[in-house]
A tleap script that builds the chain and sets N, CA, C and O, in Angstrom:
source leaprc.protein.ff14SB
mol = sequence {
  NMET GLU ILE LEU LYS ASP LEU GLY MET ALA
  GLY PHE ILE PHE PHE LEU VAL LYS GLY LEU
  LEU TRP LEU LEU LEU PHE ALA LEU VAL TYR
  PHE GLY TRP ILE ASP LYS GLU LYS VAL ARG
  SER LEU LYS ALA LYS LEU SER PHE ARG LYS
  ARG CLYS
}
set mol.1.N position { -27.103 49.809 171.159 }
set mol.1.CA position { -27.136 48.499 170.581 }
set mol.1.C position { -28.222 47.724 171.057 }
set mol.1.O position { -28.658 46.649 170.646 }
set mol.2.N position { -28.490 48.259 171.747 }
set mol.2.CA position { -30.828 47.909 172.263 }
set mol.2.C position { -31.301 48.607 170.975 }
set mol.2.O position { -31.993 48.113 170.085 }
set mol.3.N position { -30.930 49.517 171.028 }
set mol.3.CA position { -32.182 50.117 170.173 }
set mol.3.C position { -31.874 49.840 168.363 }
set mol.3.O position { -32.601 50.440 167.571 }
set mol.4.N position { -30.893 49.012 167.890 }
set mol.4.CA position { -30.791 48.288 167.027 }
set mol.4.C position { -31.396 46.983 166.943 }
set mol.4.O position { -31.519 46.259 165.955 }
set mol.5.N position { -31.701 46.826 167.959 }
set mol.5.CA position { -32.544 45.489 168.053 }
set mol.5.C position { -33.865 45.214 168.065 }
set mol.5.O position { -34.417 44.165 167.733 }
set mol.6.N position { -34.559 46.675 168.652 }
set mol.6.CA position { -35.388 47.073 168.492 }
set mol.6.C position { -36.110 47.437 166.949 }
set mol.6.O position { -37.089 46.861 166.474 }
set mol.7.N position { -35.316 48.578 166.316 }
set mol.7.CA position { -35.548 48.790 165.246 }
set mol.7.C position { -35.469 47.315 164.084 }
set mol.7.O position { -36.229 47.225 163.119 }
set mol.8.N position { -34.703 46.552 164.331 }
set mol.8.CA position { -34.627 45.073 163.289 }
set mol.8.C position { -35.776 44.583 163.848 }
set mol.8.O position { -36.530 44.564 162.876 }
set mol.9.N position { -36.532 44.088 164.984 }
set mol.9.CA position { -37.826 43.868 165.421 }
set mol.9.C position { -38.821 44.746 164.613 }
set mol.9.O position { -39.565 44.383 163.703 }
set mol.10.N position { -38.678 45.905 165.115 }
set mol.10.CA position { -40.505 46.759 164.512 }
set mol.10.C position { -39.601 46.519 162.815 }
set mol.10.O position { -40.462 47.219 162.283 }
set mol.11.N position { -38.989 46.277 162.034 }
set mol.11.CA position { -38.873 46.334 160.653 }
set mol.11.C position { -39.570 44.817 159.964 }
set mol.11.O position { -40.262 44.445 159.016 }
set mol.12.N position { -38.883 44.304 161.108 }
set mol.12.CA position { -39.027 42.957 161.031 }
set mol.12.C position { -41.031 42.571 160.463 }
set mol.12.O position { -41.778 42.171 159.570 }
set mol.13.N position { -40.916 43.118 161.886 }
set mol.13.CA position { -42.879 42.869 161.747 }
set mol.13.C position { -43.660 43.416 160.824 }
set mol.13.O position { -44.678 42.872 160.396 }
set mol.14.N position { -43.117 44.819 160.362 }
set mol.14.CA position { -43.646 45.858 159.813 }
set mol.14.C position { -43.706 44.987 158.439 }
set mol.14.O position { -44.781 44.916 157.842 }
set mol.15.N position { -42.460 44.272 157.897 }
set mol.15.CA position { -42.431 44.187 156.361 }
set mol.15.C position { -43.123 42.477 156.654 }
set mol.15.O position { -43.296 42.134 155.485 }
set mol.16.N position { -43.361 41.865 157.095 }
set mol.16.CA position { -44.333 40.689 158.051 }
set mol.16.C position { -45.730 40.978 157.171 }
set mol.16.O position { -46.308 40.537 156.178 }
set mol.17.N position { -45.897 42.085 158.265 }
set mol.17.CA position { -47.529 42.492 158.012 }
set mol.17.C position { -48.166 42.738 156.661 }
set mol.17.O position { -49.285 42.531 156.193 }
set mol.18.N position { -47.092 43.232 156.232 }
set mol.18.CA position { -47.259 44.487 154.769 }
set mol.18.C position { -47.347 42.964 153.477 }
set mol.18.O position { -48.191 42.793 152.597 }
set mol.19.N position { -46.218 42.136 153.810 }
set mol.19.CA position { -46.891 40.516 152.848 }
set mol.19.C position { -47.617 39.901 152.992 }
set mol.19.O position { -47.769 39.074 152.093 }
set mol.20.N position { -48.519 39.840 154.105 }
set mol.20.CA position { -49.051 39.071 154.084 }
set mol.20.C position { -50.417 39.599 153.652 }
set mol.20.O position { -51.292 38.933 153.099 }
set mol.21.N position { -50.502 41.437 154.121 }
set mol.21.CA position { -51.339 41.930 153.758 }
set mol.21.C position { -51.127 42.020 152.514 }
set mol.21.O position { -51.679 43.079 152.216 }
set mol.22.N position { -50.623 41.535 151.474 }
set mol.22.CA position { -50.108 41.165 150.221 }
set mol.22.C position { -50.928 40.207 149.774 }
set mol.22.O position { -51.912 40.294 149.039 }
set mol.23.N position { -50.426 39.285 150.287 }
set mol.23.CA position { -51.373 38.090 149.984 }
set mol.23.C position { -52.749 37.605 150.413 }
set mol.23.O position { -53.476 36.768 149.878 }
set mol.24.N position { -52.926 38.329 151.499 }
set mol.24.CA position { -54.980 38.431 151.508 }
set mol.24.C position { -55.027 39.617 150.630 }
set mol.24.O position { -55.764 40.371 151.265 }
set mol.25.N position { -54.725 40.156 149.685 }
set mol.25.CA position { -55.022 40.832 148.860 }
set mol.25.C position { -55.155 40.024 147.091 }
set mol.25.O position { -56.071 40.277 146.307 }
set mol.26.N position { -54.180 39.210 146.856 }
set mol.26.CA position { -54.162 38.215 146.169 }
set mol.26.C position { -54.892 37.072 145.911 }
set mol.26.O position { -55.223 36.486 144.880 }
set mol.27.N position { -55.088 36.869 147.261 }
set mol.27.CA position { -56.154 35.696 147.720 }
set mol.27.C position { -58.002 36.657 147.313 }
set mol.27.O position { -58.843 36.230 146.522 }
set mol.28.N position { -58.085 37.626 147.944 }
set mol.28.CA position { -59.433 38.145 147.756 }
set mol.28.C position { -59.715 38.196 145.905 }
set mol.28.O position { -60.769 37.931 145.326 }
set mol.29.N position { -58.327 38.645 145.259 }
set mol.29.CA position { -58.865 38.667 143.433 }
set mol.29.C position { -58.677 37.198 143.004 }
set mol.29.O position { -59.399 36.675 142.156 }
set mol.30.N position { -57.948 36.735 143.459 }
set mol.30.CA position { -57.983 35.247 143.209 }
set mol.30.C position { -59.332 34.276 143.651 }
set mol.30.O position { -59.515 33.392 142.814 }
set mol.31.N position { -59.941 34.261 144.355 }
set mol.31.CA position { -61.075 34.271 144.609 }
set mol.31.C position { -62.604 34.822 144.068 }
set mol.31.O position { -63.746 34.363 144.085 }
set mol.32.N position { -62.092 35.810 143.684 }
set mol.32.CA position { -63.356 36.654 143.146 }
set mol.32.C position { -64.120 37.341 143.813 }
set mol.32.O position { -65.188 37.677 143.301 }
set mol.33.N position { -63.711 37.851 145.483 }
set mol.33.CA position { -64.247 38.511 146.024 }
set mol.33.C position { -64.162 40.615 145.682 }
set mol.33.O position { -64.979 41.509 145.898 }
set mol.34.N position { -63.283 40.611 145.310 }
set mol.34.CA position { -62.848 41.704 145.103 }
set mol.34.C position { -62.470 41.734 143.247 }
set mol.34.O position { -61.337 41.369 142.935 }
set mol.35.N position { -63.048 41.993 142.572 }
set mol.35.CA position { -62.518 43.375 141.176 }
set mol.35.C position { -61.256 43.498 141.417 }
set mol.35.O position { -60.547 43.800 142.377 }
set mol.36.N position { -61.052 43.003 139.633 }
set mol.36.CA position { -59.381 43.393 139.460 }
set mol.36.C position { -59.334 44.698 138.805 }
set mol.36.O position { -58.344 45.075 138.178 }
set mol.37.N position { -60.536 45.479 138.967 }
set mol.37.CA position { -60.278 46.866 138.114 }
set mol.37.C position { -61.003 47.868 139.467 }
set mol.37.O position { -61.024 49.096 139.550 }
set mol.38.N position { -61.576 46.804 140.467 }
set mol.38.CA position { -61.275 48.147 141.774 }
set mol.38.C position { -60.107 48.020 142.015 }
set mol.38.O position { -59.706 49.179 142.125 }
set mol.39.N position { -58.774 46.946 142.267 }
set mol.39.CA position { -57.598 46.969 142.678 }
set mol.39.C position { -57.199 47.715 141.942 }
set mol.39.O position { -56.467 48.481 142.568 }
set mol.40.N position { -57.249 48.047 140.646 }
set mol.40.CA position { -56.374 48.761 139.265 }
set mol.40.C position { -56.690 50.381 140.156 }
set mol.40.O position { -55.951 51.275 140.568 }
set mol.41.N position { -57.601 50.237 140.160 }
set mol.41.CA position { -58.145 51.910 140.520 }
set mol.41.C position { -57.454 52.591 141.533 }
set mol.41.O position { -56.634 53.489 141.342 }
set mol.42.N position { -57.845 52.094 142.727 }
set mol.42.CA position { -57.092 51.805 143.832 }
set mol.42.C position { -55.694 52.052 143.891 }
set mol.42.O position { -55.135 52.966 144.498 }
set mol.43.N position { -54.980 50.803 142.934 }
set mol.43.CA position { -53.224 51.051 142.611 }
set mol.43.C position { -53.338 52.732 142.238 }
set mol.43.O position { -52.937 53.438 143.164 }
set mol.44.N position { -53.739 53.347 141.235 }
set mol.44.CA position { -53.845 54.396 140.249 }
set mol.44.C position { -54.034 55.768 141.215 }
set mol.44.O position { -53.197 56.657 141.056 }
set mol.45.N position { -55.010 55.952 142.124 }
set mol.45.CA position { -55.300 56.608 143.183 }
set mol.45.C position { -53.943 56.897 144.163 }
set mol.45.O position { -53.468 57.999 144.440 }
set mol.46.N position { -53.528 55.725 144.545 }
set mol.46.CA position { -52.355 55.382 145.455 }
set mol.46.C position { -50.878 55.654 144.956 }
set mol.46.O position { -49.893 55.817 145.675 }
set mol.47.N position { -50.928 55.669 143.615 }
set mol.47.CA position { -49.414 55.772 143.033 }
set mol.47.C position { -49.253 57.139 142.888 }
set mol.47.O position { -50.020 57.756 142.151 }
set mol.48.N position { -47.935 57.970 143.775 }
set mol.48.CA position { -47.601 58.970 144.127 }
set mol.48.C position { -46.653 59.662 142.834 }
set mol.48.O position { -46.320 60.843 142.733 }
set mol.49.N position { -46.367 58.632 141.981 }
set mol.49.CA position { -44.984 58.846 140.662 }
set mol.49.C position { -45.981 59.853 139.583 }
set mol.49.O position { -47.195 59.724 139.426 }
set mol.50.N position { -45.181 60.763 138.983 }
set mol.50.CA position { -46.228 61.163 138.017 }
set mol.50.C position { -46.174 60.810 137.334 }
set mol.50.O position { -45.134 60.233 137.017 }
set mol.51.N position { -47.267 60.861 136.513 }
set mol.51.CA position { -47.412 60.450 135.060 }
set mol.51.C position { -47.484 60.450 133.656 }
set mol.51.O position { -48.593 60.923 133.405 }
set mol.52.N position { -46.894 60.171 132.573 }
set mol.52.CA position { -46.444 61.139 131.774 }
set mol.52.C position { -48.056 60.723 130.450 }
set mol.52.O position { -48.184 61.371 129.412 }
savepdb mol mol.pdb
quit
C-alpha cells in the first residue's frame, strides 16, 4: 500500500510541474518574450503523430 502512495505523490508532483510549465509558457507568449511562431515550430518538432 505504501508504494501506491509513493506513486500517487510522484504523479501529483509530475502533473503539478507540467501544469506550471504550461502556465509559464503561456505567460511568456502573452507578454511577448517568446514569439508564437517559435512555439509553433517547437510544437511541430515535438509532435510524434504522423501528419497526413
